[in-house]
C-alpha positions as CSV (number, residue, x, y, z in Angstrom):
1,X,-10.2,22.5,-8.2
2,X,-7.2,20.6,-9.7
3,X,-4.7,22.5,-7.7
4,X,-6.9,21.9,-4.5
5,X,-7.0,18.3,-5.1
6,X,-3.3,18.0,-5.5
7,X,-2.7,19.9,-2.3
8,X,-5.1,17.7,-0.5
9,X,-3.3,14.7,-1.9
10,X,0.2,15.7,-0.8
11,X,-1.1,17.1,2.5
12,X,-2.8,13.7,3.3
13,X,0.0,11.5,2.1
14,X,3.1,13.3,2.8
15,X,2.1,16.1,5.1
16,X,0.5,14.0,7.8
17,X,3.1,11.4,8.1
18,X,5.8,14.3,8.4
19,X,3.5,15.8,11.1
20,X,3.2,12.5,12.9
21,X,6.9,12.1,12.8
22,X,7.3,15.3,14.6
23,X,4.9,14.4,17.0
24,X,6.6,11.1,17.7
25,X,9.9,12.7,18.0
26,X,8.7,15.4,20.6
27,X,6.5,13.0,22.6
28,X,8.8,10.0,22.7
29,X,12.3,10.9,21.7
30,X,12.7,14.0,23.7
31,X,11.0,12.6,26.8
32,X,11.1,9.3,28.7
33,X,7.7,8.2,27.7
34,X,9.1,5.1,26.0
35,X,10.6,3.9,29.4
36,X,7.5,4.8,31.3
37,X,5.3,2.6,29.1
38,X,7.8,-0.3,29.1
39,X,8.2,0.0,32.9
40,X,4.4,-0.7,33.3
41,X,5.0,-4.1,31.4
42,X,7.5,-5.5,34.1
43,X,6.8,-8.3,36.4
44,X,6.9,-6.6,39.9
45,X,8.3,-9.9,41.3
46,X,11.2,-10.5,38.8
47,X,11.7,-7.2,37.3
48,X,11.6,-8.8,33.8
49,X,9.1,-8.2,31.1
50,X,6.0,-10.4,31.7
51,X,6.1,-12.2,28.2
52,X,9.7,-12.3,27.5
53,X,10.3,-15.9,28.1
54,X,6.8,-17.2,27.1
55,X,7.5,-19.6,24.2
56,X,4.1,-19.7,23.1
57,X,3.5,-16.0,23.1
58,X,6.8,-15.8,21.3
59,X,5.5,-18.4,18.4
60,X,2.0,-16.8,18.2
61,X,3.1,-13.1,18.1
62,X,6.5,-13.5,16.4
63,X,7.1,-16.5,14.5
64,X,3.7,-17.4,13.0
65,X,2.6,-13.7,11.9
66,X,5.4,-13.4,9.6
67,X,3.6,-15.9,7.3
68,X,1.2,-13.2,6.2
69,X,3.8,-10.5,4.8
70,X,6.2,-13.4,3.6
71,X,3.6,-15.4,1.6
72,X,2.3,-11.8,0.2
73,X,5.8,-11.0,-1.0
74,X,6.4,-14.6,-2.4
75,X,3.1,-14.7,-4.2
76,X,4.1,-11.1,-5.7
77,X,7.5,-12.6,-6.9
78,X,5.7,-15.6,-8.5
79,X,3.2,-13.5,-10.3
80,X,5.7,-11.1,-11.5
81,X,7.7,-14.1,-13.1
82,X,4.6,-15.8,-14.5
83,X,3.5,-12.4,-16.0
84,X,6.2,-12.9,-18.7
85,X,5.2,-16.4,-19.7
86,X,2.0,-15.7,-21.4
87,X,3.4,-13.2,-24.0
88,X,6.1,-15.5,-24.9
89,X,3.6,-18.4,-25.5
90,X,1.5,-16.1,-27.5
91,X,4.3,-15.8,-29.8
92,X,4.4,-19.3,-30.5
93,X,0.9,-20.6,-30.6
94,X,1.9,-23.7,-32.8
95,X,3.9,-25.1,-29.8
96,X,2.5,-28.0,-27.8
97,X,3.0,-26.3,-24.5
98,X,1.3,-23.2,-25.7
99,X,-1.9,-25.2,-26.9
100,X,-1.7,-27.5,-23.5
101,X,-1.8,-24.3,-21.3
102,X,-4.3,-22.7,-23.3
103,X,-6.7,-25.7,-22.9
104,X,-6.1,-25.9,-19.2
105,X,-6.9,-23.7,-16.3
106,X,-3.2,-22.4,-16.2
107,X,-3.9,-20.3,-19.2
108,X,-6.4,-18.0,-17.3
109,X,-3.8,-17.6,-14.4
110,X,-0.9,-16.7,-16.8
111,X,-3.2,-14.3,-18.6
112,X,-4.2,-12.8,-15.2
113,X,-0.6,-12.2,-14.2
114,X,0.2,-10.7,-17.4
115,X,-2.7,-8.3,-17.2
116,X,-1.7,-7.2,-13.7
117,X,2.1,-7.4,-14.3
118,X,2.6,-3.8,-13.1
119,X,0.7,-4.4,-9.7
120,X,3.0,-7.7,-9.2
121,X,6.1,-5.6,-9.9
122,X,5.1,-2.7,-7.7
123,X,4.6,-5.2,-4.9
124,X,8.0,-6.8,-5.3
125,X,9.8,-3.5,-5.6
126,X,8.0,-1.8,-2.7
127,X,8.5,-4.8,-0.4
128,X,12.3,-4.8,-1.2
129,X,12.4,-1.0,-0.8
130,X,10.6,-1.2,2.6
131,X,13.0,-3.7,3.9
132,X,16.1,-1.9,2.5
133,X,15.0,1.2,4.4
134,X,14.4,-0.4,7.5
135,X,17.6,-2.3,7.2
136,X,19.6,0.9,6.4
137,X,18.2,2.6,9.6
138,X,18.9,-0.3,11.8
139,X,22.6,-0.4,10.5
140,X,23.1,3.3,10.7
141,X,21.8,4.1,14.3
142,X,23.1,1.3,16.3
143,X,20.3,1.3,18.8
144,X,19.9,-1.8,21.3
145,X,16.8,-3.3,22.5
146,X,15.3,-2.5,25.8
147,X,16.5,-5.7,27.4
148,X,20.0,-5.4,26.0
149,X,20.4,-2.1,27.8
150,X,21.3,-1.3,31.4
151,X,18.0,0.1,32.1
152,X,16.5,-3.5,32.0
153,X,19.4,-5.8,33.2
154,X,21.5,-5.7,30.0
155,X,25.1,-4.7,29.3
156,X,24.6,-2.1,26.4
157,X,24.0,1.6,27.1
158,X,20.7,3.3,26.3
159,X,20.7,6.0,23.6
160,X,18.6,7.8,21.3
161,X,18.5,7.0,17.5
162,X,19.5,10.5,16.5
163,X,22.6,10.5,18.8
164,X,24.7,8.1,16.7
165,X,22.9,8.3,13.2
166,X,25.5,8.5,10.4
167,X,24.4,8.6,6.8
168,X,27.4,6.5,5.2
169,X,29.2,4.7,8.0
170,X,27.6,1.9,9.7
171,X,27.0,2.3,13.4
172,X,28.2,0.0,16.1
173,X,26.2,-3.2,17.0
174,X,22.6,-2.8,18.0
175,X,20.0,-3.2,15.4
176,X,16.7,-2.1,17.2
177,X,15.3,1.1,15.5
178,X,13.0,1.1,14.0
179,X,10.8,-2.0,14.7
180,X,11.5,-4.8,12.2
181,X,8.7,-6.9,13.0
182,X,6.1,-4.1,13.0
183,X,7.5,-3.0,9.6
184,X,7.0,-6.4,8.2
185,X,3.3,-5.9,8.7
186,X,3.4,-2.2,7.5
187,X,4.7,-3.3,4.2
188,X,1.4,-4.7,3.4
189,X,0.4,-1.1,2.9
190,X,1.7,-1.8,-0.8
191,X,-1.5,-3.8,-1.1
192,X,-3.5,-0.9,0.0
193,X,-2.0,1.5,-2.7
194,X,-2.8,-1.3,-5.4
195,X,-6.4,-1.3,-4.0
196,X,-6.5,2.6,-4.2
197,X,-5.3,2.6,-7.7
198,X,-8.4,0.5,-8.8
199,X,-10.5,2.5,-6.5
200,X,-11.7,-0.5,-4.5
201,X,-14.5,0.6,-2.4
202,X,-13.1,-1.1,0.7
203,X,-9.6,0.4,0.2
204,X,-10.0,2.3,3.4
205,X,-11.0,-0.6,5.5
206,X,-7.9,-2.3,4.1
207,X,-5.7,0.4,5.2
208,X,-7.3,0.5,8.7
209,X,-6.7,-3.3,8.9
210,X,-3.0,-3.1,7.8
211,X,-2.3,-0.2,10.2
212,X,-3.8,-2.1,13.1
213,X,-1.8,-5.2,12.1
214,X,1.3,-3.2,12.4
215,X,0.6,-1.9,15.6
216,X,-0.2,-5.4,16.9
217,X,2.9,-6.7,15.7
218,X,4.9,-3.9,17.1
219,X,3.0,-3.9,20.4
220,X,3.7,-7.6,21.0
221,X,7.3,-7.0,20.9
222,X,7.0,-4.1,23.3
223,X,5.4,-6.5,25.8
224,X,8.5,-8.8,25.4
225,X,10.8,-6.0,25.9
226,X,12.3,-6.0,22.4
227,X,11.1,-2.7,21.3
228,X,9.9,0.5,22.6
229,X,6.5,1.8,21.4
230,X,8.1,4.6,19.4
231,X,9.9,2.0,17.4
232,X,6.3,0.9,16.0
233,X,5.4,4.5,15.0
234,X,8.7,5.1,13.3
235,X,8.6,1.8,11.4
236,X,5.1,2.7,10.2
237,X,6.0,6.3,9.0
238,X,9.1,5.3,7.1
239,X,7.3,2.3,5.4
240,X,4.3,4.4,4.5
241,X,6.5,7.1,2.9
242,X,8.5,4.4,1.0
243,X,5.4,2.7,-0.1
244,X,3.9,5.9,-1.2
245,X,6.7,7.3,-3.1
246,X,7.1,4.0,-4.9
247,X,3.3,4.0,-5.8
248,X,3.8,7.5,-7.3
249,X,6.6,6.1,-9.3
250,X,4.5,3.2,-10.7
251,X,1.0,4.7,-10.9
252,X,1.2,8.4,-10.9
253,X,-0.8,10.9,-8.7
254,X,-4.2,10.9,-10.7
255,X,-4.4,7.1,-10.2
256,X,-3.8,7.2,-6.5
257,X,-5.9,10.2,-6.0
258,X,-9.0,8.3,-7.0
259,X,-10.5,10.2,-9.9
260,X,-14.2,9.5,-10.1
261,X,-15.0,6.7,-12.6
262,X,-16.7,9.1,-15.0
263,X,-13.3,11.1,-15.2
264,X,-10.9,8.3,-16.3
265,X,-10.3,10.2,-19.6
266,X,-8.3,12.7,-17.3
267,X,-5.8,10.0,-16.4
268,X,-3.0,9.0,-18.8
269,X,-3.6,5.7,-20.7
270,X,-0.3,4.4,-19.2
271,X,-1.7,4.7,-15.7
272,X,-5.3,3.3,-16.4
273,X,-4.1,0.3,-18.4
274,X,-3.1,-2.5,-16.1
275,X,-1.2,-4.4,-18.6
């Protein structure tokens, strides 16, 4: 039973994303499906993407949506820093600052951040790793956005990401693959893994909401001609794998696998303890 559960865990979290990557590669990267989808979004009269020069669409779909992942990351950083304050104050209870904070509403906030320090640190590390992975891929593939290529009136050549990928040397100019805007929403998958760790009953709904948000973020950039549809899929795949591996390192498989509440004794104390 334990081996079966482990197999299902890795199949769902690693096998399915890799299978999706293979499907995306064959369906999009080996065909012209990306261009066919983008061609449907062109204005017949001008030949340009319908929403490319719409300032309100740009603000509503590109500028303002950044607030959600940005604020989540910033709150995680603040929570991580505050989590180290309470233990320091507890060592010196005689200090006036310690007595003041314990007597105000700030005290419970500091205790909360200390109790969930591991989760705050996980969010900070995972956000940084996801951003780093996407930046690395952009820098080492050198792919231009659709509107920058000769296919849609630009000057740069169209090429596939695997044709110019390099492990160590940075590729020439062009930073469009995978989708950066979509990846910013997908980084919220880190919050899903925190919810999964605590076996929150609405964790699956949160997962669906984050995935939908990522596709909305990515699709709006496709409508503007700044990305192909496959860029969104690739962003989601890489962010998922990064956040999942990071969660394994922070929490361990049993916590993420959702052992029933009556079986917490099977999970190591270091994993169950939130402090």
